[in-house]
N, C-alpha and C positions, 0 to 999 in steps of 0.2 A: 532759933533763929525765924522760923514761920510766925510764933507766937509774937514776936517781935515788930515785924513786918505787919501782923493785923491790928497791931496798939497803933503802930506809926499812921497806918490807914484811918484809924478811926479817929485818932487826934486830930488828923489834916481836914476832915471833913467840915465843910462850912455850918458856921451858927444857924439853926434852922428857926429861929425866931428873931424876926428883926420888928422895930417899931415903924409903925403905919405912917407914911407919910402926910402930914396935914390930916391925919385921924379920919382917912379914907374908909367909910365904912364897908363891909364885907358880908355878902348874903350867900349861906351855904343851903345848895339845893341838893339833896341825894336822892336819885330817881333807881340808879342801877348798883352803886358801890363798886363800880369797875373801873380797871384803868384803860386809859384810851394810849393806841400808838401812832395813828396820824390823823388827819381831817382835810376835808374842804369845805368853804362857806359858799353857798349860793342862796340868793334870793330870802336873806334874814333865816336861814336856815344851815345847821353845821351837820355835815356828813362824817361821822366820826368811826373808825373801826377801831376795837378792841383789843386786847393782847389775846384774845380766844379767836379774833378773826370775824367777830360778829359786827354786824354795821347797827349802828344807832344813830337815830334823826333827833337834833333836838331843835325845837322852835326857839328862834332868839327872841321874839316877840312876846310870848306866853312865858318863857323859860321851863318850858316842859317838852317831856320826849314825846315823838310822835308815830303812831303805828304803821310800821314799814309790812306790805304783803311782798314775799320772796315768791318766783318763780318757781323755787323747790326748795322746801323746809331741810334747814340743817346745812346749808350751804357756809362754807369758811372762806371768807375773803382774805385774799392777798395783798391786794393793792386798789388803791382808790385815785382819782383823777377827774380832771373837769376839762372840755376842750373851751374854744374861747367864745362860744353861745352861753357859756356858764351852765352846760349840761355837764351831769355827773355820772360817771361809769365805776364798776368796780369790778374784780376780777377774782375768778374761782378756778382753780385748776387750770384747762387751757381754754375756759368762757370768759368771755368780758360781757358784763349787761350794762344796759341803758337804764337809768331811773326815770321814770314817768314823773314828774315833778308835779305834776297836780293830784294823780293817784297814789304818790308814793309806793310803786311798787316797781317791778325791773322786767326788762323782755331781753332776749339774747341779743347780743348787738355782733358778736363774732368768735368763732369756735374752732380750735387749732388741737393739735396733740402735745404742745408743750403746754406745760403749767407756766401760769404770766405771772409774772412775779413784780413787775410793776410796769406802768403805762405811761406815756405823753402824747398830747395832740400838739401839733407844730402849728404855728400862724397860720397855715392854710386845714387846720384840723387834720392833717395825714397823721395817721396812727403809728408809733412806734413803741417795742415791748421790750422788757429783759425778763428774759427765758433761759434757763440753764445750759453754758454759763456764754450767751451773748447777747448783744443787743439786735433786734429781730425787725424786720419789715414785713408784717404778713402778706401784705399786697405781691411784692416783688418775690418774695422767699429770701431775699439777700438778709446774713449775718455779719456782724461785726465783733472780732473778739481781741484783735492783736493791739491791745492798750498796753501803755508803758507807765503809766503812772502809780507804781507801785509803793508800798511805805519802805522808805531805805533802800529804794531801787532790788527790792528781794526779788528772787527767780524761786522757781520750783522744780521739782523733778518730774517730767513725765515718763511712765513705761513705755516701751516700745516692744519690738518682739525679741525673742530670745532674753530676757533679762533684761536688755540694755536701757538704761533711762539717759534720755537726753533732756538737758538743761533749758528751761523756758525761761525766756526774758519780756516776750510779749503775751498776754493772756487777759482774759477779764475777770476781774473777781464782782461778785455778786453786792451791790450796793447796800447800805444800811439805811440810806437818804440819798433824794433826788430832787433837782431844781431844773425847771425850764425858764430862762431867763428871757429878755425881750429881742434876743437875739437870735432866737432859737437854739440856741445850746443848752444841752442838757448834761448838767453835772452831775456826776454819781460818786460820791465817797462816803468811805467807811473809817471810821477812827479806833484806833487799839492803844488809847491813854499815851503813854511815853513810849511807845513802840513804833509810833508814826501813823501815817494816814495814805490810804488807798484814793487817788484821786482822778477819776476818768473823765473825759469828755466827749461828748458827741455831738457831731452837726446835725441838727434836725433839720437844717433846710437844705443843705446839700448832701447831706446823705455819708456822712465822713469821718473819720476817728480825727478829733483836734489834740494835737499834741500839748502837754501843759508845760513846756519849757518858757514860754512866755513868762510864765511866772517866776522865771529866774530864780534868784539864790532864795525868794521869800516860799519856795515851794517846800523846801526843808522845815520852814518853822511852823507852818499851816497844820493846825487842828482843825477843821471846819465845824461850826457850829450852825452856820446858815448861810443863805447865799439869797440876796433879793437886789431889787432894781427901786432907783428913783424916776422921776418923770424926766430926768434930761439924758438919759440913756445909759448911765452909768450902772455899773454891778460891783456890789459889795460882799464882800468875805469877811463875816464873824469867826475870829478863832480864838479858842480858849481852852485851857488845861491846867487841872491841879495836879502837882507833881513836885513834893516838898516846897510849896508855896501856889501862889495864885497865879496866873497868867492870862493876858488878852491883849489881841491886837484886831484892829480892823483895815481892811484893806479896800480901795477903791479900784476896779478895772474902766477904763473908757471906753469910747466906741471906736480908738485907735489902738486896744489893748495895751495901752500904757498901765503900769500899775504901781498904785502908789499907798504904803502903810499911812494912813492919816490917822490912827490912835495905837498907843502902845501903852497900857496900864504901868508899866515897869518904867516909863520915862514923862510919867504924865504931869505936867506943870503944877503942882501943889500949891506952889508959891501965888501964881496967877490965878488959879481956881479958888481958891479958900479950901481945898477938899484935899483932906490927906485919906489916902487908902494904906493903913499901915502893914497889912500882910498882903498887899497887891489886890488885883481884881479879876475874877474868873469870869471869864465873856461868854453869854451864850449867844443864843439865835436874836437878831435883831429883824427891823422889819421898817417900810418906810410909809410913812402918814402923808397922801398926796394934799389930806384937808389941810393941814397946817404947816406943811413942807419942813417935817422934823424928821429926823432918824430915831427910832426907840429901839433901846437894846436892853436885854435883860443881864443880869449879872449876880455874883454871891452877894452882893449889896442890894439888892433888887434892880428895879427897872429904873432906866432915865432916858431922858431924851436931850438932845444934841443938833447942832446945824455944823454943816462945812462953813470953816472960816475963809475970809478973803483970801489967807495963805494957802488955803488948802487944806489944812488939818480940821478934823474935829472940834468943835467948840467945847465949852464949858459943858461939864454933865448936869443936867439938872433933873433932881429927883422927881421922881412920878410916883410911885408907891413900892412898898416892900413888904409884901405879904408873909406870913409864916407857912414854910413849904417844909417837905421832908424829902431830904437828899439821900441816896444811895452810893455805896461805892462803886468805882469803876472795876469792872470785873478784870482780872488777872493783871490789875496794875495798882500802882500806888497813887493814894487820892480820890477824889469824889468823881461821879459822875453827874454832867450838868442836869439839872433839875427840870430845867425849861427845854422841851424837845423843839418846838415850833412855835412860830408867831406869824399874824397877818392883821392886814385890817380889812375891816369890811366896806362895802362903799359909802355907807351911812357912817363911817370914821370909826366906830368901835372896833376896839383890841381884842383880838383874838389869841390867848397862849395856851398852848398845852405843856403839861406839867408831867413828871415821871410818874408823881405817884398820889397827886390830889385833883387831877381830873382837869377839865378845861376851864378855864379863866375868861371872862369878858368884864372889860374898862370901858366905862361910856364917856368918861372923864370926869365924871361925878363917884361912881361906886363902882365896886366889883362885887361879881357874882362868879361864885365857882360852881359848876356842873357836875356833879358827878352821879 
């Protein structure tokens, strides 16, 4: 039985070779040979944490790595973020370090007894953190842990005195990914393939938990791959899964918290668009390009761009490029793990995309550069 499932998972993996759209050239630059976990971009520099917790800095102008002088050698970083002044911060154990952007060195910004696993700065540059197993305000020392947005409504048992177990329905799960939207809502989520999603939301403006029940019936369908904003105040969720097929949806949340499904790969109008995805479309992360007003999405068939139509749905998917990328299986689940992990646009309009196995991609509208 196990062998059959392994073989099934292997054959369900997306094809890793795609034809390049319009023969877009790809340049490969290998300086470190390592995979990256997350990144932020500031002033034409990419600050990326690798799988081992090292910080690597890439200069997007010269397409080369830059030397970083750490306060203490051998630090392993657990999180990276930037505030609204584009200042970059990294955490290691209970310390948060602020990057000196001109010297490319760091200094202690904050120190605590708790290991810092994630960071966000709200619009007023107030700091919140994820520490085990709460959201934490380091100034007031308040913490929040009674979140209810767990996969399939699952609970767990907490041991109390005399060996008695107490069933817990409200608790905090350490997130795999986070995103702070333009309304200071901190979205925190973890995906478990076909086993569901934990989605927890914290209001970083008013310092309170937000229940995700405004997502309604959509919540049970979500496998979030990314959250992002446009310039009209909307928040978008891309959701994708591979499980006996490819699935992908995109949702729009407006300023009144009205939720609309604006794309469903299983119901895509192939007659109108002239595009046919015979085996469905596994949707990955997306990003909004304020330069051209398009939404860009990654998928099992490459990268596309699209806009909202007058009806409120996403318009025809226009292919942009489809590089050859290596895919991996989803741990403990049937199907593939999305090979695109993160997407963002620079102020100059370059698309940065982080891959699972092939490093960081930079697309400037004419060519792709893969940094590793």
